[in-house]
C-alpha positions as CSV (number, residue, x, y, z in Angstrom):
1,M,-28.2,-8.1,-83.5
2,V,-25.8,-8.0,-86.2
3,S,-23.2,-7.1,-84.2
4,D,-23.9,-10.0,-81.7
5,G,-23.6,-12.5,-84.5
6,L,-20.8,-10.8,-86.0
7,A,-19.5,-11.1,-82.2
8,D,-20.3,-15.0,-81.7
9,T,-18.9,-16.0,-85.4
10,G,-15.2,-14.2,-84.5
11,A,-15.3,-15.7,-80.8
12,V,-15.8,-19.0,-82.7
13,V,-13.2,-19.0,-85.1
14,I,-10.9,-17.5,-82.5
15,N,-11.1,-20.2,-80.1
16,S,-10.6,-22.5,-83.6
17,F,-7.4,-20.7,-83.7
18,V,-6.3,-21.2,-80.1
19,A,-7.5,-24.5,-79.9
20,V,-5.4,-25.6,-83.1
21,G,-2.0,-23.2,-81.9
22,G,-2.6,-25.7,-78.3
23,F,-2.7,-29.2,-80.2
24,T,-0.1,-28.6,-82.1
25,Q,2.3,-27.5,-79.2
26,F,1.1,-30.5,-77.4
27,V,1.8,-32.6,-80.4
28,G,5.2,-31.4,-81.0
29,R,6.0,-31.7,-76.9
30,T,5.0,-35.6,-77.4
31,F,6.9,-36.2,-80.2
32,R,10.1,-34.2,-78.6
33,W,10.0,-36.4,-75.4
34,M,9.5,-39.6,-76.9
35,F,12.5,-39.1,-78.9
36,T,14.4,-37.7,-75.9
37,R,13.6,-40.5,-73.5
38,L,11.9,-43.5,-74.2
39,P,9.6,-43.7,-71.1
40,R,10.3,-47.1,-68.4
41,K,8.9,-50.3,-69.1
42,E,7.1,-49.7,-65.5
43,T,4.7,-47.1,-67.5
44,L,4.6,-48.5,-70.2
45,L,3.7,-52.1,-70.3
46,P,0.3,-51.5,-68.6
47,N,-0.9,-49.2,-71.2
48,F,0.6,-52.0,-73.9
49,F,-1.7,-54.2,-71.4
50,E,-4.6,-51.8,-71.8
51,V,-4.9,-51.0,-74.9
52,G,-3.5,-54.3,-76.5
53,V,-4.7,-57.5,-74.9
54,L,-7.8,-56.0,-73.1
55,S,-9.0,-54.9,-76.6
56,V,-8.7,-58.5,-78.2
57,P,-12.2,-59.5,-77.7
58,V,-14.2,-56.8,-78.5
59,V,-11.8,-56.2,-81.9
60,A,-12.4,-60.1,-82.2
61,L,-16.2,-59.7,-82.2
62,T,-16.0,-56.8,-84.4
63,G,-13.7,-58.1,-87.5
64,T,-16.3,-61.5,-87.3
65,F,-19.7,-60.0,-87.9
66,I,-18.0,-57.2,-90.2
67,G,-17.1,-60.0,-92.6
68,M,-20.5,-62.1,-92.2
69,V,-22.2,-58.8,-92.8
70,L,-20.2,-58.2,-96.3
71,A,-21.0,-62.0,-96.8
72,V,-25.1,-61.2,-96.7
73,Q,-25.2,-57.9,-98.4
74,S,-23.2,-58.9,-101.0
75,F,-24.2,-62.2,-101.7
76,F,-27.6,-61.6,-102.5
77,Q,-26.2,-58.5,-105.2
78,F,-23.5,-60.5,-106.9
79,R,-26.2,-63.2,-107.2
80,Q,-28.0,-61.4,-109.5
81,L,-25.3,-60.9,-111.7
82,G,-24.5,-64.5,-111.9
83,L,-20.8,-63.2,-109.7
84,E,-21.6,-64.9,-106.2
85,T,-18.2,-66.7,-106.6
86,R,-16.5,-63.3,-106.9
87,L,-17.8,-62.8,-103.6
88,G,-14.2,-64.0,-102.0
89,A,-12.4,-61.3,-103.8
90,V,-14.8,-58.5,-102.8
91,I,-15.4,-59.5,-99.1
92,N,-11.7,-60.0,-98.3
93,M,-10.2,-57.0,-100.3
94,S,-13.2,-54.6,-98.8
95,L,-11.7,-55.9,-95.1
96,V,-7.9,-55.8,-95.5
97,R,-8.1,-52.4,-97.7
98,E,-10.6,-50.1,-95.9
99,L,-13.4,-51.8,-93.7
100,G,-10.6,-53.6,-91.2
101,P,-8.2,-50.6,-90.4
102,V,-11.5,-48.1,-90.1
103,L,-13.7,-50.0,-88.5
104,A,-11.6,-51.3,-85.2
105,A,-10.5,-47.9,-85.5
106,T,-13.9,-46.6,-84.4
107,M,-14.2,-49.0,-81.8
108,L,-11.1,-48.8,-80.0
109,A,-11.5,-44.9,-80.4
110,G,-14.8,-45.6,-78.4
111,R,-13.2,-47.2,-75.5
112,I,-9.4,-46.5,-75.7
113,G,-9.9,-42.9,-76.4
114,S,-12.9,-42.2,-74.3
115,R,-10.9,-44.0,-71.8
116,L,-7.8,-42.0,-71.8
117,A,-9.2,-39.0,-71.8
118,A,-11.5,-39.4,-68.8
119,Q,-8.3,-41.3,-67.1
120,L,-6.2,-37.7,-68.0
121,G,-9.2,-35.5,-67.0
122,T,-9.8,-37.0,-63.9
123,M,-6.2,-36.5,-62.9
124,R,-6.1,-32.7,-64.3
125,V,-9.2,-32.0,-62.1
126,T,-7.7,-33.7,-59.0
127,E,-4.4,-31.9,-59.3
128,Q,-2.5,-35.2,-60.3
129,I,-1.0,-34.0,-63.1
130,D,-0.2,-30.1,-61.3
131,A,1.5,-32.2,-58.9
132,L,3.4,-34.3,-61.1
133,D,5.0,-31.1,-62.6
134,S,5.7,-29.2,-59.5
135,M,7.7,-32.5,-58.6
136,G,9.9,-31.7,-61.5
137,A,8.3,-35.1,-63.1
138,N,7.6,-33.9,-66.6
139,S,3.8,-34.8,-67.4
140,I,3.7,-35.5,-71.2
141,H,6.8,-37.9,-70.8
142,Y,5.4,-40.1,-67.8
143,L,1.8,-39.7,-68.9
144,V,1.1,-39.2,-72.7
145,V,4.1,-41.2,-74.2
146,P,3.5,-44.3,-73.0
147,R,-0.3,-44.2,-74.0
148,F,0.8,-42.8,-77.4
149,L,3.5,-45.3,-78.3
150,A,1.1,-47.8,-77.1
151,C,-1.8,-47.1,-79.5
152,I,0.6,-46.4,-82.6
153,F,2.2,-49.8,-81.9
154,A,-0.8,-51.8,-80.7
155,I,-3.7,-50.5,-83.0
156,P,-2.0,-51.9,-85.8
157,S,-1.5,-55.8,-84.4
158,L,-5.3,-55.3,-83.4
159,T,-6.2,-54.3,-87.4
160,I,-4.8,-57.4,-88.6
161,M,-6.4,-59.1,-85.8
162,A,-10.0,-57.5,-86.9
163,D,-9.0,-58.8,-90.7
164,F,-7.7,-62.0,-90.1
165,M,-10.9,-62.9,-87.8
166,G,-13.2,-60.8,-90.7
167,V,-11.8,-63.1,-93.1
168,V,-12.4,-66.3,-91.3
169,G,-16.1,-64.5,-90.9
170,G,-16.6,-64.1,-94.5
171,Y,-15.8,-67.3,-95.2
172,I,-17.2,-69.4,-92.5
173,Y,-20.6,-67.6,-93.8
174,S,-19.8,-67.5,-97.2
175,V,-19.4,-71.4,-97.8
176,F,-21.0,-73.3,-94.8
177,I,-24.0,-70.9,-94.6
178,L,-24.5,-69.5,-98.5
179,G,-22.8,-72.4,-100.1
180,I,-20.6,-70.8,-102.0
181,D,-17.6,-73.5,-103.5
182,K,-14.9,-73.1,-101.0
183,H,-12.4,-74.0,-104.2
184,H,-13.5,-70.3,-106.0
185,Y,-13.7,-68.8,-102.9
186,L,-10.2,-68.7,-101.9
187,Y,-9.0,-68.9,-105.4
188,N,-10.8,-65.2,-106.0
189,S,-9.7,-64.1,-103.0
190,Q,-5.6,-65.1,-103.8
191,Q,-6.0,-63.3,-107.3
192,F,-7.7,-60.8,-106.6
193,V,-6.0,-59.2,-102.9
194,G,-2.7,-58.7,-103.0
195,T,0.2,-57.9,-100.6
196,W,-0.4,-54.2,-101.2
197,D,-3.7,-54.0,-99.9
198,F,-3.2,-55.6,-96.6
199,V,0.3,-53.4,-96.4
200,S,-1.7,-50.0,-96.8
201,G,-5.0,-50.8,-94.7
202,V,-1.8,-51.9,-91.8
203,F,0.1,-48.6,-92.5
204,K,-3.0,-46.8,-92.3
205,S,-4.0,-48.4,-88.8
206,F,-0.4,-46.5,-87.6
207,F,-1.7,-43.1,-88.4
208,F,-5.3,-44.1,-87.1
209,G,-3.5,-45.2,-83.7
210,A,-1.5,-41.6,-83.6
211,I,-4.8,-39.8,-83.6
212,I,-6.7,-42.1,-81.1
213,A,-3.7,-41.6,-78.6
214,L,-3.5,-37.7,-79.5
215,I,-6.8,-36.2,-79.7
216,S,-7.8,-38.3,-76.5
217,C,-4.6,-37.2,-74.3
218,Y,-5.0,-33.5,-75.6
219,R,-8.8,-33.5,-74.3
220,G,-7.7,-35.0,-71.2
221,F,-4.9,-32.2,-70.9
222,T,-7.0,-29.3,-71.6
223,C,-10.6,-31.2,-69.1
224,R,-12.1,-28.4,-67.4
225,P,-13.2,-28.8,-64.0
226,G,-15.8,-31.3,-62.6
227,A,-17.4,-34.2,-63.6
228,E,-19.2,-32.3,-66.7
229,G,-15.9,-31.3,-67.6
230,V,-14.3,-34.8,-67.4
231,G,-17.7,-36.4,-69.7
232,Q,-17.7,-33.6,-72.2
233,A,-13.5,-34.4,-72.5
234,A,-14.3,-38.3,-72.9
235,T,-17.2,-37.5,-76.1
236,A,-15.1,-35.5,-77.6
237,A,-12.1,-37.5,-78.0
238,F,-14.4,-40.1,-79.7
239,V,-15.8,-38.0,-81.7
240,H,-12.9,-35.9,-82.6
241,S,-10.9,-38.7,-83.0
242,F,-14.0,-40.5,-85.0
243,V,-13.9,-37.8,-87.6
244,L,-10.4,-36.9,-88.2
245,I,-10.1,-41.0,-88.8
246,L,-12.3,-40.8,-91.7
247,G,-10.9,-37.5,-92.9
248,S,-7.4,-39.1,-92.4
249,D,-8.6,-42.0,-94.2
250,L,-9.4,-40.2,-97.7
251,F,-6.1,-38.7,-97.7
252,L,-4.1,-41.7,-96.9
253,N,-6.0,-43.4,-99.7
254,I,-5.1,-40.4,-102.4
255,F,-1.7,-40.7,-101.1
256,L,-1.0,-44.4,-101.1
257,D,-2.9,-45.2,-104.7
258,A,-0.5,-42.7,-106.2
259,L,2.6,-44.1,-104.7
260,Y,1.4,-47.6,-105.9
261,Y,0.5,-46.2,-109.5
262,S,4.1,-44.5,-109.3
263,I,6.1,-47.3,-108.6
264,W,3.6,-49.5,-110.8
265,P,2.5,-47.5,-113.9
266,E,1.1,-50.4,-115.5
267,G,-1.0,-51.9,-112.4
268,S,0.9,-54.6,-111.7
269,S,0.0,-56.4,-108.1
270,F,1.9,-56.6,-105.4
271,V,1.9,-59.8,-104.4
């Protein structure tokens, strides 16, 4: 029993290292082909449309509801302290620095990541990827690089939209439903939310886009045979992207805070 448990544990550890090594090679090949030769617009533009344009409605709705939920939850807590006029600062800073980028990326990991993994997984199962390689067309350059570029450029744009819609949603609910004075709301938003807050949120979204694209494409490329394998690849793409988004968000926040205070030691606002 003990030997079987040790064998199973060893197999899990070895398989984990093999998976990390395979993913690292996949990332390296993606970047090498991206900088070697850019993909043609015939393969790039459809991916930009699929990742960016088709995601606009869901991202806009997500951002709007995030802003409204923040207004609802924060108002009653701040009213007990007599600080309800500071509601705009809390809502907008939370949105542009943290909730906007992270929740938009999470939503897109479900919508885009699962779709990319399912697309490429189906191509792997039906041997379309093998056919591309056998004809001399590099499958990484033809299939992965366009999707990667679409994600790292479209997702920051979608994050900006989520921030904007969240700010609008929070303003509408706070001013027109909760009755917060609009002048106090806007004044506190301008006083406490600086350009750095917005820039740091958008900066993180580039990394989130890269995570979604690389994880999803890798899961599609390493898909197991059969319909069950495609489903597992799509699920794993979302779960692993979600975990890495949260983990990278922690380290990016630490890095950005250290960078901010190294440039402005006194903590002055970058506006």
